[in-house]
C-alpha positions as a LaTeX table, in Angstrom:
\begin{tabular}{lrrr}
\hline
Residue & $x$ (\AA) & $y$ (\AA) & $z$ (\AA) \\
\hline
Met1 & 154.55 & $-102.11$ & 2.13 \\
Thr2 & 156.85 & $-100.46$ & $-0.84$ \\
Thr3 & 159.33 & $-98.19$ & $-1.03$ \\
Phe4 & 156.32 & $-95.10$ & $-2.62$ \\
Lys5 & 153.49 & $-96.22$ & $-0.31$ \\
Lys6 & 156.74 & $-95.45$ & 2.81 \\
Thr7 & 157.73 & $-92.47$ & 1.46 \\
Leu8 & 154.23 & $-90.62$ & 0.55 \\
Leu9 & 152.77 & $-92.11$ & 4.27 \\
Ala10 & 155.42 & $-89.81$ & 5.50 \\
Leu11 & 155.11 & $-87.05$ & 3.27 \\
Ala12 & 151.57 & $-86.77$ & 3.81 \\
Ala13 & 151.87 & $-86.65$ & 7.41 \\
Ala14 & 154.61 & $-84.04$ & 7.40 \\
Leu15 & 152.00 & $-81.58$ & 5.66 \\
Pro16 & 150.66 & $-80.50$ & 8.58 \\
Val17 & 153.36 & $-80.18$ & 10.75 \\
Leu18 & 154.95 & $-77.80$ & 7.52 \\
Ala19 & 151.94 & $-75.42$ & 6.97 \\
Ile20 & 151.59 & $-75.14$ & 10.52 \\
Ser21 & 155.51 & $-73.86$ & 10.77 \\
Leu22 & 155.04 & $-72.17$ & 7.59 \\
Pro23 & 154.17 & $-68.51$ & 7.86 \\
Ser24 & 150.91 & $-67.37$ & 8.54 \\
Gln25 & 151.04 & $-63.96$ & 6.68 \\
Ala26 & 150.60 & $-64.21$ & 3.24 \\
Ala27 & 152.76 & $-62.51$ & 0.22 \\
Ile28 & 151.05 & $-59.14$ & $-0.89$ \\
Ser29 & 151.42 & $-57.50$ & $-3.95$ \\
Pro30 & 153.41 & $-55.24$ & $-4.40$ \\
Tyr31 & 151.13 & $-52.53$ & $-5.59$ \\
Met32 & 149.34 & $-53.22$ & $-3.07$ \\
Glu33 & 151.53 & $-52.26$ & $-0.20$ \\
Lys34 & 152.39 & $-49.64$ & $-2.24$ \\
Ala35 & 148.54 & $-48.58$ & $-1.63$ \\
Leu36 & 148.15 & $-49.56$ & 1.76 \\
Ile37 & 151.31 & $-47.54$ & 2.86 \\
Asp38 & 149.83 & $-44.55$ & 0.50 \\
Val39 & 146.64 & $-44.83$ & 2.13 \\
Cys40 & 147.96 & $-44.64$ & 5.61 \\
Lys41 & 150.82 & $-41.15$ & 5.20 \\
Ala42 & 147.43 & $-39.50$ & 3.70 \\
Ala43 & 145.77 & $-40.25$ & 7.26 \\
Lys44 & 149.37 & $-38.81$ & 8.56 \\
Ser45 & 148.76 & $-35.94$ & 6.60 \\
Asn46 & 145.42 & $-34.71$ & 8.08 \\
Ser47 & 144.74 & $-33.37$ & 4.83 \\
Leu48 & 140.89 & $-34.81$ & 3.92 \\
Ile49 & 140.97 & $-34.23$ & 0.56 \\
Lys50 & 144.77 & $-36.28$ & 0.29 \\
Leu51 & 142.71 & $-38.70$ & 2.07 \\
Asn52 & 139.76 & $-39.18$ & $-0.24$ \\
Asn53 & 142.14 & $-38.87$ & $-3.31$ \\
Thr54 & 144.62 & $-41.35$ & $-2.34$ \\
Thr55 & 141.48 & $-44.29$ & $-1.00$ \\
Gln56 & 139.14 & $-43.11$ & $-4.39$ \\
Gly57 & 142.86 & $-43.49$ & $-6.73$ \\
Tyr58 & 142.80 & $-47.58$ & $-5.62$ \\
Asn59 & 139.44 & $-47.34$ & $-5.67$ \\
Leu60 & 138.60 & $-48.22$ & $-1.60$ \\
Lys61 & 136.10 & $-47.39$ & 0.35 \\
Asn62 & 136.90 & $-45.76$ & 3.71 \\
Lys63 & 135.24 & $-47.83$ & 5.78 \\
Thr64 & 136.74 & $-50.67$ & 4.57 \\
Val65 & 140.13 & $-49.25$ & 5.51 \\
Ala66 & 138.96 & $-47.80$ & 9.13 \\
Leu67 & 137.79 & $-51.92$ & 9.51 \\
Lys68 & 140.45 & $-53.61$ & 8.30 \\
Leu69 & 144.19 & $-51.37$ & 7.73 \\
Met70 & 146.85 & $-51.31$ & 10.20 \\
Cys71 & 149.19 & $-48.56$ & 10.39 \\
Asn72 & 153.06 & $-49.71$ & 12.20 \\
Gly73 & 150.65 & $-51.88$ & 14.46 \\
Glu74 & 147.94 & $-49.43$ & 15.07 \\
Asp75 & 144.70 & $-49.74$ & 13.91 \\
Val76 & 144.01 & $-46.52$ & 11.30 \\
Ile77 & 142.17 & $-44.13$ & 13.57 \\
Ser78 & 143.96 & $-44.18$ & 15.88 \\
Phe79 & 147.53 & $-44.42$ & 13.81 \\
Ala80 & 146.06 & $-40.68$ & 12.50 \\
Glu81 & 145.34 & $-39.79$ & 16.39 \\
Ser82 & 149.21 & $-40.35$ & 17.38 \\
Tyr83 & 150.62 & $-37.97$ & 15.04 \\
Gly84 & 148.10 & $-35.63$ & 15.46 \\
Ala85 & 145.13 & $-35.50$ & 12.02 \\
Asp86 & 142.33 & $-34.81$ & 13.92 \\
Lys87 & 140.95 & $-34.18$ & 10.93 \\
Thr88 & 141.39 & $-37.32$ & 9.11 \\
Ala89 & 140.91 & $-39.27$ & 12.30 \\
Ala90 & 136.61 & $-37.84$ & 12.66 \\
Arg91 & 136.45 & $-38.82$ & 9.16 \\
Leu92 & 137.57 & $-42.52$ & 8.89 \\
Gln93 & 135.89 & $-43.00$ & 12.06 \\
Lys94 & 132.39 & $-40.90$ & 10.82 \\
Ser95 & 132.55 & $-43.70$ & 8.38 \\
Leu96 & 131.86 & $-46.28$ & 9.79 \\
Gly97 & 128.74 & $-44.79$ & 11.00 \\
Lys98 & 126.84 & $-45.05$ & 14.89 \\
Val99 & 126.96 & $-48.33$ & 16.98 \\
Ser100 & 125.01 & $-49.32$ & 19.34 \\
Ile101 & 124.31 & $-52.39$ & 22.51 \\
Thr102 & 121.50 & $-53.65$ & 22.57 \\
Asp103 & 121.29 & $-56.33$ & 25.70 \\
Val104 & 119.01 & $-58.37$ & 24.26 \\
Val105 & 119.73 & $-61.74$ & 26.69 \\
Ala106 & 118.73 & $-60.07$ & 29.46 \\
Ile107 & 115.32 & $-58.39$ & 29.46 \\
Ser108 & 113.27 & $-60.38$ & 31.92 \\
Lys109 & 114.15 & $-62.38$ & 35.00 \\
Val110 & 113.73 & $-66.05$ & 35.74 \\
Lys111 & 112.79 & $-67.20$ & 38.98 \\
Val112 & 113.85 & $-70.41$ & 39.42 \\
Thr113 & 112.97 & $-72.67$ & 43.00 \\
Phe114 & 114.71 & $-76.23$ & 43.81 \\
\hline
\end{tabular}
């Protein structure tokens, strides 16, 4: 084997190890970071007008914010509730809609004897 092939083989073997060892969080742009921080601050403020203006200003939907945004390690609804912002927490909760769980597996039992 030539030196080039050995080097290429070593790089190919080391690439998956290097990819796993890199940080899992991708760097976000400063604009997006500011947008998310502003939405967290608006949720904490307990002002529905401020929350609506902030989310609309950054072209975000309340449902997307409620499902995907984390503020200081908590989801945005729990974050708002922890600061006593019940109005904004209720608005974000309402944006999720109603959830119902139907157990379709246990409709009928099958008895097996062997």
